[in-house]
MIDO-143075 format. One record per residue: residue number from 1; x, y, z of N, C-alpha, C in turn. Coordinates in Angstrom, 3 decimals. Example, Ala and Ser with C-alpha at 12.3 -4.5 7.8 and 13.67 -1.06 7.14 Angstrom:
MIDO-143075
 resi       nx       ny       nz      cax      cay      caz       cx       cy       cz
    1   13.190   -5.690    7.800   12.300   -4.500    7.800   13.200   -3.300    7.800
    2   12.850   -2.250    7.080   13.670   -1.060    7.140   12.900    0.030    7.870
This chain:
MIDO-143075
 resi       nx       ny       nz      cax      cay      caz       cx       cy       cz
    1  -32.811   32.794    2.419  -31.911   31.522    1.569  -32.138   30.516    3.233
    2  -32.059   29.299    2.682  -31.820   28.060    3.548  -30.631   27.713    3.571
    3  -29.402   28.583    4.418  -28.074   27.996    4.336  -27.810   27.174    5.201
    4  -26.811   26.092    4.263  -26.030   25.141    5.455  -24.949   25.048    5.122
    5  -24.007   24.730    5.920  -22.361   24.722    5.410  -22.086   23.204    5.948
    6  -21.151   22.554    5.443  -20.887   21.693    5.303  -18.779   21.583    5.445
    7  -18.418   21.098    6.452  -17.035   21.039    6.494  -16.506   19.809    6.761
    8  -15.618   19.412    5.827  -14.912   18.028    5.893  -13.826   18.261    5.858
    9  -13.093   17.701    7.488  -11.644   18.021    7.801  -11.164   16.579    7.282
   10  -10.737   16.270    6.187   -9.912   15.006    5.837   -8.328   15.071    6.268
   11   -7.831   14.245    5.808   -6.666   13.779    6.106   -5.435   14.579    5.507
   12   -5.587   14.963    3.950   -5.028   15.725    3.436   -5.346   17.223    2.810
   13   -7.002   17.293    3.017   -7.829   18.685    2.786   -8.688   18.724    3.353
   14   -8.865   20.180    3.816  -10.108   20.703    4.534  -11.066   21.161    3.292
   15  -12.351   20.719    3.396  -13.319   20.837    2.261  -14.457   21.394    2.986
   16  -14.816   22.713    2.723  -15.932   23.652    3.421  -17.147   23.882    1.934
   17  -18.345   23.624    2.384  -19.247   23.947    1.129  -20.235   24.691    1.667
   18  -21.082   25.304    0.759  -22.408   26.674    1.127  -23.565   25.621    0.546
   19  -24.285   25.420    1.490  -25.586   24.601    0.368  -26.921   25.251    0.617
   20  -27.691   25.885   -0.053  -28.511   26.729   -0.046  -30.100   25.897   -0.646
   21  -30.819   25.364    0.134  -31.624   24.450   -0.484  -31.706   23.322   -1.150
   22  -30.654   22.540   -0.626  -29.708   21.314   -1.314  -28.920   21.886   -3.027
   23  -29.048   23.371   -3.047  -27.880   23.105   -3.761  -26.787   23.627   -3.618
   24  -25.596   23.526   -4.145  -24.189   23.557   -3.534  -23.975   25.136   -4.080
   25  -23.787   26.010   -3.293  -23.440   27.252   -4.125  -22.059   28.146   -4.048
   26  -21.236   27.100   -3.201  -19.547   27.711   -2.726  -18.911   26.484   -2.674
   27  -18.111   26.274   -2.634  -16.924   25.294   -1.944  -15.409   25.719   -2.262
   28  -15.048   25.625   -1.074  -13.541   26.268   -1.154  -12.444   24.683   -0.567
   29  -11.193   24.705   -0.710  -10.411   23.947    0.125   -9.191   24.551    0.374
   30   -8.506   23.722    1.556   -7.209   24.105    1.643   -6.654   22.820    2.152
   31   -5.102   22.447    1.940   -4.543   21.563    2.919   -4.946   21.536    4.066
   32   -4.967   20.433    4.486   -4.877   19.817    6.097   -3.789   20.218    7.009
   33   -3.397   20.948    7.879   -2.700   21.269    8.850   -2.725   21.364   10.134
   34   -1.638   21.886   11.055   -2.235   22.098   12.472   -3.541   23.406   12.646
   35   -4.449   23.400   13.783   -4.965   24.300   13.527   -6.455   24.130   12.551
   36   -6.906   22.999   12.479   -7.554   23.042   11.439   -8.599   23.588   11.723
   37   -9.673   23.571   12.867  -10.694   24.467   13.057  -10.480   26.150   12.378
   38   -9.121   26.820   13.167   -8.506   28.152   12.361   -9.029   28.090   10.792
   39   -8.797   27.104   10.434   -8.184   26.923    8.854   -9.934   26.808    8.110
   40  -10.489   26.019    8.625  -11.871   26.012    8.501  -12.701   26.870    8.250
   41  -12.837   28.084    9.346  -13.245   29.300    9.609  -12.417   30.276    8.710
   42  -11.624   30.237    8.391  -11.372   30.646    7.023  -11.733   30.719    5.850
   43  -11.816   28.921    5.727  -12.819   29.159    4.584  -14.100   29.427    4.345
   44  -14.661   29.443    5.591  -16.187   29.908    6.182  -15.880   31.254    5.542
   45  -15.305   32.275    6.129  -15.059   33.598    5.516  -14.989   34.146    4.052
   46  -13.856   33.141    3.551  -13.928   33.484    1.950  -15.188   32.885    1.646
   47  -16.076   32.099    1.598  -17.138   31.799    1.405  -18.041   32.926    1.197
   48  -18.173   33.480    2.906  -19.208   34.444    3.252  -18.887   35.718    2.226
   49  -17.399   36.008    1.911  -17.167   36.985    0.980  -17.633   37.115   -0.028
   50  -17.407   35.833   -0.740  -17.339   35.293   -2.148  -18.719   35.382   -2.348
   51  -20.068   35.337   -1.275  -21.665   35.491   -1.790  -21.823   36.220   -1.096
   52  -21.350   37.449   -0.850  -21.601   38.913   -0.388  -22.474   38.706    1.006
   53  -22.272   37.839    2.039  -22.922   38.033    3.147  -22.519   38.518    4.044
   54  -23.488   39.121    5.050  -22.747   39.872    5.979  -22.203   38.940    7.496
   55  -21.599   39.958    8.056  -20.340   39.264    9.464  -21.971   38.838   10.262
   56  -21.896   37.759   10.663  -23.123   37.023   11.487  -23.782   36.111   10.946
   57  -24.106   35.844    9.676  -25.131   35.392    9.083  -25.343   34.302    9.558
   58  -26.586   33.874    9.292  -27.224   32.954    9.920  -27.155   31.260    8.951
   59  -26.273   30.330    9.535  -26.289   29.137    8.786  -25.902   27.903    9.576
   60  -26.847   26.933    9.314  -26.260   25.660   10.523  -24.950   24.832   10.090
   61  -24.279   24.493   10.840  -22.713   23.945   10.344  -22.673   22.440   10.886
   62  -22.322   21.320   10.118  -21.894   20.516   10.018  -20.699   20.194    9.685
   63  -20.022   19.035   10.741  -18.448   18.685   10.617  -18.402   17.347   10.191
   64  -17.750   16.870    9.454  -17.494   15.333    9.026  -15.953   15.141    9.177
   65  -15.346   13.959    8.395  -14.016   13.901    8.339  -13.484   13.167    9.683
   66  -12.303   12.913    9.565  -11.121   12.515   10.478  -11.215   13.134   11.260
   67  -11.085   14.552   10.896  -11.378   15.878   12.307  -12.084   16.426   12.808
   68  -13.534   15.948   12.502  -14.853   16.672   12.732  -14.642   16.657   14.065
   69  -13.906   15.779   14.930  -14.101   16.062   16.671  -13.258   17.487   17.161
   70  -12.681   18.111   16.260  -11.432   19.430   16.532  -12.441   20.686   15.971
   71  -13.897   20.271   15.599  -14.251   21.531   15.002  -15.401   21.478   16.419
   72  -15.168   22.352   17.017  -15.961   22.198   18.491  -17.474   23.528   18.429
   73  -17.389   23.877   17.248  -18.435   25.035   16.821  -19.439   24.081   16.047
   74  -19.592   23.226   15.633  -20.382   22.774   14.939  -21.947   22.100   15.559
   75  -22.833   22.687   14.674  -24.401   22.159   15.578  -24.384   20.687   14.967
   76  -23.865   19.976   14.268  -23.670   18.749   13.843  -22.632   17.994   13.818
   77  -22.332   16.812   13.773  -21.021   16.380   13.779  -21.484   14.737   13.224
   78  -20.809   14.416   11.769  -21.186   13.165   11.208  -20.327   12.568   10.785
   79  -20.079   11.190   10.909  -18.958   10.390   10.481  -19.202    9.886    8.837
   80  -17.895   10.521    8.354  -17.629   10.565    6.637  -18.308    9.163    6.078
   81  -18.395    7.869    6.593  -19.728    7.057    5.787  -21.022    7.538    5.630
   82  -21.442    8.139    6.629  -22.802    8.391    6.169  -22.903    9.713    5.299
   83  -22.188   10.407    5.993  -21.916   11.792    4.891  -21.832   11.349    3.264
   84  -20.618   10.671    3.274  -20.434   10.242    2.191  -21.711    9.642    1.049
   85  -22.493    8.413    1.809  -23.465    7.686    1.509  -24.387    8.870    1.168
   86  -24.863    9.927    2.034  -26.026   10.940    1.585  -25.493   12.006    0.477
   87  -24.235   11.993    0.857  -23.701   13.343   -0.917  -23.833   12.468   -1.655
   88  -23.207   11.492   -1.673  -23.521   10.547   -3.470  -24.739   10.272   -3.715
   89  -25.654    9.952   -3.130  -27.055    9.502   -3.456  -27.470   10.951   -3.867
   90  -27.365   12.162   -3.007  -27.954   12.875   -3.726  -27.551   13.955   -4.889
   91  -25.745   14.102   -4.839  -25.420   14.456   -6.332  -25.121   13.430   -7.382
   92  -26.071   12.226   -7.406  -26.146   11.532   -8.391  -27.507   11.216   -9.091
   93  -28.170   12.541   -8.271  -29.628   12.215   -8.633  -30.837   11.399   -8.370
   94  -29.962   10.587   -6.639  -30.808    9.278   -6.527  -30.557    8.452   -7.226
   95  -29.265    8.335   -8.108  -29.159    7.164   -8.889  -28.293    5.984   -8.488
   96  -27.217    6.540   -7.573  -26.140    5.910   -7.377  -26.453    4.699   -6.093
   97  -25.841    3.472   -6.573  -26.022    2.505   -5.393  -24.700    1.784   -4.937
   98  -23.752    1.933   -5.964  -22.732    1.052   -5.345  -21.658    2.676   -5.555
   99  -20.701    3.189   -4.326  -19.808    4.058   -4.038  -18.699    3.452   -4.264
  100  -17.396    4.225   -4.841  -16.266    3.792   -4.011  -15.829    4.837   -3.913
  101  -15.139    5.419   -2.676  -14.768    6.674   -2.427  -13.210    6.628   -2.260
  102  -12.310    6.996   -3.005  -11.105    7.145   -2.880  -10.178    8.329   -1.926
  103  -10.002    8.118   -0.783   -9.566    9.002    0.108   -8.361    9.332    0.183
  104   -7.809   10.385    0.933   -6.058   10.740    1.172   -5.454    9.279    1.871
  105   -6.202    8.838    2.356   -5.401    7.555    2.880   -6.088    6.482    3.165
  106   -7.178    6.375    2.704   -8.352    5.106    2.612   -8.978    5.042    1.136
  107   -9.559    3.643    1.289  -10.529    3.218    0.249  -11.822    3.021    0.901
  108  -13.330    3.456    0.304  -14.335    3.085    1.191  -15.345    2.591    0.069
  109  -15.803    1.575    0.339  -16.642    1.117   -0.655  -18.354    0.914   -0.144
  110  -19.021    1.690   -0.471  -20.490    1.995    0.139  -21.568    1.178   -1.242
  111  -22.704    0.627   -0.089  -23.444   -0.213   -1.047  -24.989    1.022   -0.523
  112  -25.674    1.346   -1.367  -26.953    2.330   -1.215  -28.122    1.466   -1.537
  113  -29.151    1.927   -0.822  -30.580    1.639   -0.838  -31.241    2.129   -2.277
  114  -32.553    1.995   -2.510  -32.889    2.657   -3.558  -33.565    3.979   -2.885
  115  -33.503    4.501   -1.917  -34.252    5.671   -1.361  -32.808    6.124   -0.567
  116  -31.712    5.587   -0.697  -29.833    6.172   -0.265  -29.601    5.755    1.186
  117  -30.206    4.886    1.779  -30.075    4.535    2.915  -28.671    3.258    2.758
  118  -27.828    3.989    3.778  -26.474    3.142    3.785  -26.451    1.736    3.833
  119  -26.443    0.813    3.031  -26.424   -0.664    3.653  -25.302   -1.722    4.194
  120  -24.445   -1.067    3.145  -23.015   -2.032    4.047  -21.862   -1.138    3.569
  121  -21.054   -1.301    4.169  -19.585   -0.159    3.704  -18.331   -1.068    3.973
  122  -17.315   -1.091    3.093  -16.033   -1.538    3.249  -14.498   -0.657    3.121
  123  -13.997   -1.240    4.251  -12.817   -0.229    4.348  -11.113   -0.936    3.712
  124  -10.487   -0.252    3.099   -9.061   -1.065    2.556   -8.404   -1.312    4.074
  125   -7.336   -1.655    4.261   -6.668   -2.269    5.234   -5.677   -0.670    5.616
  126   -4.533   -0.648    6.268   -4.053    0.783    6.403   -2.880    1.172    5.858
  127   -3.184    0.850    4.474   -2.141    0.772    3.022   -2.692    1.795    2.567
  128   -1.583    2.860    2.094   -1.765    3.730    1.622   -2.043    3.688   -0.275
  129   -1.748    2.441   -0.367   -1.905    1.819   -2.077   -3.454    2.161   -2.657
  130   -3.334    2.871   -3.436   -4.520    2.933   -4.267   -5.553    4.336   -3.771
  131   -4.739    5.192   -2.520   -5.271    5.930   -2.109   -4.696    7.714   -2.829
  132   -5.664    8.463   -2.279   -5.066    9.540   -2.611   -3.330    9.943   -2.850
  133   -2.909    9.929   -1.521   -1.690    9.551   -1.246   -0.519    8.723   -2.310
  134   -0.954    8.060   -2.509   -0.898    7.136   -3.664   -0.088    8.001   -4.927
  135   -1.230    8.600   -5.225   -1.220    8.936   -6.592   -0.183   10.358   -6.297
  136   -0.275   11.318   -5.060    0.807   12.205   -4.668    2.045   12.152   -4.931
  137    2.478   10.859   -4.266    3.754   10.304   -3.938    4.103   10.318   -5.692
  138    3.191    9.370   -6.354    3.666    9.366   -8.231    3.809   10.231   -8.740
  139    3.139   11.508   -8.628    3.099   12.705   -9.126    4.853   13.323   -8.893
  140    5.182   13.108   -7.553    5.970   13.700   -7.248    7.562   13.163   -7.910
  141    7.396   12.056   -7.818    8.630   10.881   -8.718    8.458   11.406   -9.851
  142    7.413   11.216  -10.661    7.070   11.720  -12.056    7.496   13.179  -12.777
  143    7.261   14.279  -11.137    7.749   15.699  -11.566    6.662   15.955  -12.397
  144    5.240   15.749  -12.068    3.657   15.765  -12.952    2.807   16.123  -12.153
  145    2.479   17.457  -12.263    0.871   17.692  -11.472   -0.120   16.816  -11.383
  146   -0.971   16.854  -10.721   -1.747   15.260  -10.585   -2.649   15.793  -11.498
  147   -3.067   17.145  -11.529   -4.196   17.365  -12.826   -3.710   17.309  -13.861
  148   -2.185   17.060  -14.429   -2.340   16.668  -15.588   -2.488   15.025  -16.102
  149   -2.666   14.201  -14.851   -2.709   12.734  -14.923   -4.038   12.222  -16.225
  150   -4.785   13.480  -15.470   -6.038   12.994  -16.388   -5.872   12.900  -18.011
  151   -5.399   14.039  -18.553   -4.827   14.259  -20.074   -3.747   13.382  -20.546
  152   -2.699   13.254  -19.915   -1.360   12.420  -20.277   -1.422   10.886  -20.038
  153   -2.588   10.491  -19.430   -3.151    9.072  -19.695   -3.635    8.565  -20.476
  154   -3.977    9.285  -21.797   -4.431    9.152  -22.748   -3.185    8.867  -24.176
  155   -2.359    9.268  -23.381   -0.851    9.824  -24.288   -0.140    8.102  -24.375
  156   -0.769    6.979  -23.424    0.555    5.978  -23.543    0.816    5.266  -24.577
  157    2.189    5.076  -24.230    2.655    4.237  -25.313    2.703    2.831  -25.049
  158    3.904    2.122  -25.045    3.926    0.553  -24.312    3.465    0.482  -23.367
  159    2.499   -0.667  -22.931    2.096   -1.328  -22.013    3.139   -1.289  -20.969
  160    3.125   -0.928  -19.915    4.057   -1.479  -18.959    3.056   -1.970  -17.571
  161    3.721   -2.432  -16.360    2.687   -2.833  -15.265    3.787   -2.494  -13.981
  162    2.689   -2.032  -13.415    3.381   -2.136  -11.720    2.494   -3.145  -11.058
  163    3.815   -3.649  -10.350    3.546   -5.095   -9.315    3.129   -5.290   -8.306
  164    3.671   -3.929   -7.257    3.712   -3.883   -5.944    2.383   -2.963   -5.921
  165    1.592   -3.615   -4.087    0.861   -3.120   -4.280    1.328   -2.498   -3.110
  166    2.222   -2.349   -2.537    3.252   -1.363   -1.135    3.475   -0.171   -1.916
  167    3.381    1.213   -1.169    3.428    2.175   -1.772    5.217    2.343   -1.981
  168    5.934    1.670   -0.864    7.485    1.996   -1.178    8.025    1.175   -2.294
  169    7.525   -0.019   -2.435    7.587   -0.978   -3.332    7.612   -0.255   -4.749
  170    6.260    0.633   -5.201    5.649    1.176   -5.915    6.711    1.974   -6.562
  171    7.006    2.799   -5.470    8.248    3.688   -5.904    9.751    3.498   -6.511
  172    9.863    2.423   -5.608   11.168    1.664   -6.592   10.662    1.400   -8.199
  173    9.484    0.865   -8.451    9.322    0.756   -9.222    9.417    1.538  -10.086
  174    8.496    2.362   -9.795    8.376    3.736  -10.562    9.980    4.577  -11.311
  175   10.456    4.544  -10.028   12.068    4.991  -10.418   12.903    3.774  -11.527
  176   12.409    2.577  -11.626   13.041    2.096  -12.206   12.797    1.957  -13.807
  177   11.151    2.357  -13.727   10.867    2.364  -15.391   10.998    3.568  -15.611
  178   11.188    4.688  -14.902   12.058    5.695  -15.536   13.554    5.954  -15.664
  179   14.272    5.081  -15.311   15.652    4.805  -15.601   16.120    3.888  -16.638
  180   14.398    3.029  -17.333   14.657    2.182  -18.095   14.184    3.083  -19.747
  181   13.591    4.276  -19.295   13.345    4.971  -20.493   11.801    5.401  -20.433
  182   11.244    4.261  -20.018    9.769    4.452  -20.016    9.090    5.732  -19.831
  183    8.153    5.754  -21.073    7.678    7.413  -21.090    6.714    7.495  -19.296
  184    6.623    8.634  -19.134    5.691    8.843  -17.978    4.189    8.766  -18.156
  185    4.016    9.181  -19.261    2.778    8.286  -20.019    1.846    6.793  -19.896
  186    2.929    6.515  -20.085    3.051    5.072  -19.769    2.668    4.670  -18.107
  187    3.474    5.205  -17.679    3.685    4.708  -16.082    2.384    5.153  -15.465
  188    1.667    6.692  -15.838    0.590    7.127  -15.557   -0.686    5.640  -15.429
  189   -0.708    5.450  -16.874   -1.478    4.193  -17.163   -1.136    3.272  -16.328
  190   -0.081    2.711  -15.915   -0.133    1.691  -15.060   -0.379    2.206  -13.906
  191   -0.374    2.906  -13.609   -0.477    3.584  -12.032   -2.232    3.491  -12.221
  192   -2.918    3.730  -12.891   -4.557    3.689  -12.724   -4.970    2.493  -12.861
  193   -4.033    1.543  -14.182   -4.226    0.053  -13.695   -4.542   -0.455  -12.594
  194   -2.923   -0.250  -11.829   -3.076   -1.492  -10.141   -4.046   -0.686   -9.363
  195   -4.474    0.906   -9.517   -5.255    1.295   -8.494   -6.654    0.737   -8.498
  196   -7.395    0.931   -9.781   -8.366    0.155  -10.139   -8.277   -1.489   -9.800
  197   -7.414   -2.174  -10.005   -6.806   -3.527   -9.844   -7.156   -3.692   -8.375
  198   -6.376   -2.563   -7.646   -6.586   -3.039   -6.183   -7.910   -2.687   -5.210
  199   -8.469   -1.380   -6.065   -9.624   -1.125   -5.423  -11.017   -1.587   -5.346
  200  -10.842   -2.703   -6.645  -11.909   -3.327   -7.038  -12.090   -4.689   -6.248
  201  -10.890   -4.910   -5.476  -10.819   -5.871   -4.433  -11.892   -5.384   -3.508
  202  -12.468   -4.315   -3.193  -13.403   -3.880   -1.913  -14.283   -4.271   -2.358
  203  -14.829   -4.488   -3.816  -16.096   -4.433   -4.253  -16.791   -5.360   -4.011
  204  -18.118   -6.069   -3.607  -18.450   -7.368   -4.317  -19.065   -7.217   -5.260
  205  -18.242   -8.302   -6.357  -18.542   -8.008   -7.948  -19.822   -8.821   -8.350
  206  -20.311   -9.414   -7.051  -21.647  -10.158   -7.298  -22.756   -9.421   -6.861
  207  -22.637   -8.649   -6.364  -23.535   -7.655   -5.796  -23.642   -6.394   -6.453
  208  -22.275   -6.220   -7.247  -22.165   -5.366   -8.469  -23.606   -4.896   -9.473
  209  -24.367   -4.091   -9.810  -24.997   -3.716  -10.807  -25.461   -2.480  -10.898
  210  -25.296   -2.234  -12.033  -25.397   -0.881  -12.926  -24.278   -0.428  -12.582
  211  -24.213    0.910  -12.559  -22.843    1.977  -12.472  -22.497    2.084  -11.010
  212  -21.316    2.088  -11.250  -20.352    2.102   -9.917  -20.274    3.959  -10.276
  213  -20.030    4.470   -9.234  -19.680    5.721   -8.980  -18.526    5.959   -7.951
  214  -17.596    6.903   -8.577  -16.586    7.387   -8.256  -16.574    8.454   -7.497
  215  -15.593    8.685   -6.326  -15.839    9.760   -5.155  -14.484   10.087   -5.142
  216  -14.303   11.291   -4.305  -12.837   11.666   -3.929  -12.167   12.450   -5.062
  217  -11.131   13.062   -5.128   -9.849   13.490   -5.877   -9.620   12.673   -7.309
  218   -8.877   11.556   -6.969   -8.649   10.772   -8.287  -10.034   10.560   -9.098
  219  -10.906   10.477   -8.846  -12.532   10.531   -9.628  -12.545   11.376  -10.761
  220  -11.364   12.424  -10.963  -11.460   13.875  -11.552  -10.564   13.063  -12.746
  221  -10.324   11.935  -12.526   -8.880   11.497  -13.800   -9.534   10.640  -14.392
  222  -10.062   10.876  -15.830  -10.561   10.110  -16.701   -9.973    8.958  -16.767
  223   -8.569    8.685  -17.043   -7.906    7.899  -16.861   -8.222    6.770  -16.349
  224   -8.190    7.182  -14.879   -8.675    5.773  -13.898  -10.155    5.124  -13.670
  225  -10.862    5.916  -14.348  -12.360    5.675  -14.688  -12.231    4.778  -15.582
  226  -11.701    5.002  -16.590  -11.162    3.795  -17.902  -10.956    2.549  -17.516
  227  -10.179    2.583  -16.690   -9.308    1.563  -15.785  -10.229    1.008  -14.897
  228  -10.989    1.454  -14.189  -11.932    0.561  -13.521  -13.306   -0.309  -14.326
  229  -13.462    0.697  -15.426  -14.414   -0.017  -16.619  -13.569   -1.116  -17.129
  230  -12.453   -0.854  -17.338  -11.679   -2.434  -18.089  -11.736   -3.618  -16.863
  231  -11.628   -3.406  -15.921  -11.304   -3.908  -14.624  -12.687   -4.914  -14.556
  232  -13.920   -3.882  -14.200  -15.298   -4.725  -13.488  -15.988   -4.776  -15.063
  233  -15.938   -4.336  -16.126  -16.970   -4.355  -17.177  -18.215   -3.998  -16.998
  234  -18.049   -2.828  -16.340  -19.256   -2.255  -16.123  -18.791   -0.752  -16.136
  235  -20.108    0.186  -16.554  -19.992    1.471  -16.615  -19.819    2.331  -15.125
  236  -18.720    3.255  -15.317  -18.144    3.699  -14.000  -18.384    5.278  -14.247
  237  -18.619    5.964  -13.052  -18.904    7.682  -13.758  -18.416    8.229  -12.070
  238  -17.984    9.517  -12.413  -17.539   10.201  -11.170  -18.594   11.056  -10.646
  239  -18.670   11.374  -10.052  -19.688   12.299   -9.045  -19.326   13.798   -9.223
  240  -20.150   14.609   -9.347  -20.102   15.739   -9.791  -19.272   16.543   -8.519
  241  -18.090   17.335   -9.201  -17.332   17.644   -7.968  -16.806   16.855   -6.924
  242  -16.160   15.823   -7.110  -16.005   14.689   -6.152  -15.494   14.923   -4.887
  243  -14.587   15.897   -5.281  -13.551   16.180   -3.726  -14.911   16.927   -2.756
  244  -15.727   17.233   -2.790  -16.953   17.724   -1.996  -18.153   17.107   -1.915
  245  -18.011   15.790   -2.149  -19.146   15.165   -1.848  -19.591   14.563   -0.123
  246  -18.530   14.879    0.620  -19.166   14.244    2.045  -18.937   15.524    2.614
  247  -18.505   16.439    2.085  -18.660   17.903    3.045  -20.154   18.419    2.513
  248  -20.620   18.033    1.293  -21.863   18.138    0.807  -22.757   17.500    1.612
  249  -22.863   16.086    2.055  -23.489   15.331    2.706  -23.675   15.595    4.201
  250  -22.412   16.203    4.488  -22.746   16.857    5.797  -23.609   17.924    6.199
  251  -23.197   18.803    5.184  -24.564   19.801    4.841  -25.789   19.715    4.769
  252  -26.307   18.741    3.965  -27.882   18.339    4.036  -27.840   17.331    5.118
  253  -27.180   17.171    5.535  -27.626   16.088    7.205  -27.874   17.230    8.088
  254  -27.785   18.460    7.889  -28.529   19.331    8.613  -30.066   19.948    8.570
  255  -30.915   19.139    7.722  -32.121   19.128    7.606  -32.702   19.499    8.958
  256  -33.324   19.972    9.207  -34.057   20.046   10.567  -33.615   20.977   11.602
  257  -32.128   21.152   11.255  -31.639   21.947   12.453  -31.763   23.630   12.111
  258  -31.765   24.419   13.038  -32.082   25.983   12.866  -30.452   26.656   12.423
  259  -31.052   27.617   11.636  -29.841   28.566   11.369  -29.242   29.346   12.630
  260  -28.404   28.888   12.758  -27.309   28.969   13.732  -26.241   30.358   13.591
  261  -26.314   31.428   13.928  -25.387   32.586   13.831  -23.950   32.371   14.150
  262  -23.020   32.460   12.766  -21.682   32.637   12.739  -21.224   34.018   13.550
  263  -20.255   33.474   14.526  -19.560   34.596   15.198  -17.953   34.537   14.568
């Protein structure tokens, strides 16, 4: 085996992947909390057991994400922009040129060259609107699991709009819509449209050619993909297993590093 491990210590989730010769063979995640290094090692141990690897098995370790500097055992530390670019390029089979990462607390728009080099990137401001946190807040207010957003958005009835770009005001809008008897399915669709409209503002539409690839947890919501297609009038695809793209990119960044034993 040519085993590499990528650890993405994100703002809301810690993700760990095991990669063998470029193939993602195991993945796991847990909520971000104090003691991030210990939580990451716990996921690594889960992966070891699941794959039947011996104690002290050899593997290179790469850390990325906001908490990467907290993982002292890493052989390599990669910033999440470059890890995301490499991961998106490889996970798209080399097709990705424009990538929008919807993270827990920010949005990142990446432009890639034909050989996968990062050409440019843009990030949103310090506002949670349009991020994973935004969807989590909406899920709590609607008393609906995030994993149900994908299915429910297809059953929207009357068209409604969310006009607020601020999370605090959007919360008030959602509560007001519920009190008026608006179906949660319609509110979820309105959320998708609102996020797509806001996130699209990060993209250079003149330079946007071909497909836009979505990354991050919300990319699993087909209603959001449809909202982006309506907003941008271009094809939009989700990367495979989009929660793990950045961790995967960190792992494949280890090419050329030796397999150091984990103790």
